Each structure stands twice: as structure tokens, then as C-alpha cells.
C-alpha positions in Angstrom: -58.4 5.4 -87.0 -55.5 3.6 -85.7 -52.4 5.6 -84.8 -48.8 4.7 -85.2 -46.3 5.4 -82.4 -43.1 7.2 -83.5 -40.1 8.6 -81.6 -38.9 12.0 -82.7 -35.7 13.8 -81.6 -36.2 17.5 -81.0 -33.8 20.2 -80.1 -34.3 21.3 -76.5 -35.6 24.7 -77.5 -38.2 23.1 -79.8 -39.2 20.7 -77.1 -39.7 23.6 -74.6 -41.8 25.6 -77.1 -43.9 22.5 -77.8 -44.6 21.9 -74.2 -45.5 25.6 -73.6 -47.7 25.7 -76.7 -49.5 22.5 -75.7 -50.1 23.7 -72.2 -51.4 27.1 -73.4 -53.8 25.3 -75.8 -54.7 22.7 -73.1 -54.0 19.9 -75.4 -51.5 17.1 -75.7 -48.1 17.4 -77.3 -49.1 14.6 -79.7 -52.2 16.5 -80.8 -50.1 19.6 -81.5 -47.5 17.6 -83.5 -50.3 15.7 -85.4 -52.0 19.0 -86.3 -48.7 20.6 -87.4 -47.9 17.5 -89.6 -51.4 17.5 -91.1 -51.1 21.2 -92.0 -47.6 20.8 -93.4 -48.3 17.7 -95.4 -51.7 18.6 -96.7 -51.8 19.2 -100.5 -53.1 22.8 -100.2 -51.0 23.6 -97.1 -48.2 25.2 -99.1 -50.7 27.3 -101.0 -52.3 28.5 -97.8 -49.0 29.4 -96.3 -48.0 31.2 -99.4 -51.2 33.1 -99.5 -50.9 34.1 -95.8 -47.3 35.2 -96.4 -48.3 37.2 -99.5 -51.1 38.9 -97.5 -48.6 39.8 -94.7 -46.1 41.2 -97.2 -48.8 43.3 -98.9 -49.9 44.7 -95.5 -46.2 45.5 -94.6 -45.8 47.1 -98.1 -48.8 49.3 -97.5 -47.5 50.3 -94.0 -44.1 51.1 -95.5 -45.6 53.2 -98.3 -47.6 55.1 -95.7 -44.5 55.7 -93.6 -42.6 56.8 -96.6 -45.4 59.3 -97.6 -45.6 60.6 -94.1 -41.9 61.1 -93.9 -41.8 63.0 -97.2 -44.6 65.3 -95.9 -42.8 65.8 -92.7 -39.5 66.7 -94.4 -41.2 69.1 -96.8 -43.2 70.7 -94.0 -40.0 71.2 -91.9 -38.2 72.7 -95.0 -41.0 75.1 -95.7 -41.1 76.2 -92.0 -37.4 76.7 -91.9 -37.4 78.7 -95.1 -40.3 80.8 -93.8 -38.7 81.4 -90.5 -35.4 82.6 -92.0 -37.3 84.9 -94.4 -39.8 86.3 -91.8 -37.9 86.4 -88.5 -36.0 89.6 -87.9 -32.6 89.4 -86.4 -32.3 90.3 -82.7 -30.3 93.4 -81.9 -27.2 92.8 -79.7 -28.6 94.4 -76.5 -31.7 92.1 -76.6 -29.9 88.8 -77.4 -29.7 87.5 -73.8 -33.4 88.2 -73.2 -34.2 86.5 -76.6 -32.1 83.4 -75.6 -34.0 83.2 -72.2 -37.3 83.5 -74.0 -36.2 80.8 -76.5 -35.3 78.4 -73.8 -38.6 78.9 -72.1 -40.6 78.4 -75.3 -38.5 75.3 -76.1 -39.3 73.9 -72.7 -43.0 74.5 -73.2 -42.8 72.9 -76.6 -41.1 69.8 -75.2 -43.8 69.6 -72.4 -46.6 69.8 -75.0 -44.9 67.2 -77.2 -44.5 64.9 -74.2 -48.2 65.2 -73.3 -49.4 64.5 -76.9 -47.1 61.4 -77.1 -48.1 60.1 -73.7 -51.7 60.2 -74.7 -50.9 58.4 -77.9 -52.4 61.1 -80.0 -51.3 62.8 -83.2 -51.6 66.5 -83.5 -51.1 66.3 -87.2 -53.9 63.7 -87.6 -56.1 65.9 -85.4 -55.5 69.0 -87.5 -56.2 67.0 -90.7 -59.4 65.7 -89.2 -60.5 69.2 -88.3 -59.6 70.7 -91.7 -61.2 67.9 -93.8 -63.7 65.9 -91.7 -64.2 62.4 -92.8 -68.0 62.9 -92.9 -67.7 65.7 -95.5 -69.7 68.0 -93.2 -69.6 71.7 -92.7 -66.1 73.0 -92.2 -67.1 76.1 -90.1 -67.1 74.1 -86.9 -63.8 72.5 -87.9 -62.4 76.0 -88.5 -63.6 77.1 -85.0 -62.0 74.1 -83.4 -58.8 74.7 -85.3 -58.8 78.3 -84.2 -59.4 77.4 -80.6 -56.6 74.8 -80.8 -54.1 77.3 -82.2 -55.0 79.7 -79.4 -54.4 76.9 -76.9 -51.0 76.1 -78.4 -49.8 79.7 -78.4 
């Protein structure tokens, strides 16, 4: 097939990106431009781009829905914990308040250290607990309960 020679004016940024892309793919700039034109001008090119865009939007929508659900669970969990704490926690008598504040600071520091370790490992304590309570394989929950009990002892 005979090829036609054309001159195209590109913005400097587009030229730079074309050169980088061609170098990364170890091909010529002409081949990159020809492939891009072919994809853009082909009759089903628009349909493919639209399908790819719809697929990405659907994936983002699912991720957003999951985040929204997780946030709602987190908010409800925190609200229940706060309500339980205010109902169940006795008030500290005046003479013991300084000791209680010191103990609270120590416990908070331990909490922050545990949180940092979990986040550094890229783990999720909530996901771990859910997996232990309701294993994916539908197996016996007695070992999951034992692991959960040992984990709660470790955290206290």
C-alpha cells in the first residue's frame, strides 16, 4: 500500500508526548499517528470508545456505591459505640480524674500505634473480622470464633 506524506502541526506538549510514547513502544512516530488515525476514523471506533467509557463508568459507580455503603456502616457503627459508651461508662470521681486522664492518654497512644501498624501493612481489621465471623468458604465458625477471641485478647 502506497502511503501519502503529510505535514502536521502539533502543540509542543503533544509532540513531546508522541515522542515519548513512540520511544516507549519502540516504534516510529508515523506508526503511532497512523494507528491513532485508524482507530479514530474506523466505523466502529466510536462504538468501541463508548463501550470502554461505559465500562469504566460502571466500574467507578460500583466502587462509589461500595464506598458509600462502607461509610454508612462506619457512621452507624461509630454512633452505636458512642451511645453505648455514654450509657455504660461510669463517670470518674473527682479525686481519680488525673489518673484517668493519664490512663486515657496511654490507651490513646496505644490505639494510634495499632492503627499505624495496620495501615502500614495495608490490612483492614474490619475486613479481617468479617472474614473470621463469616468465612467465604461457608465452613465451621468455631475456629473463626477462636481466632476472633484470640484477636480481641491481643487488642486489649
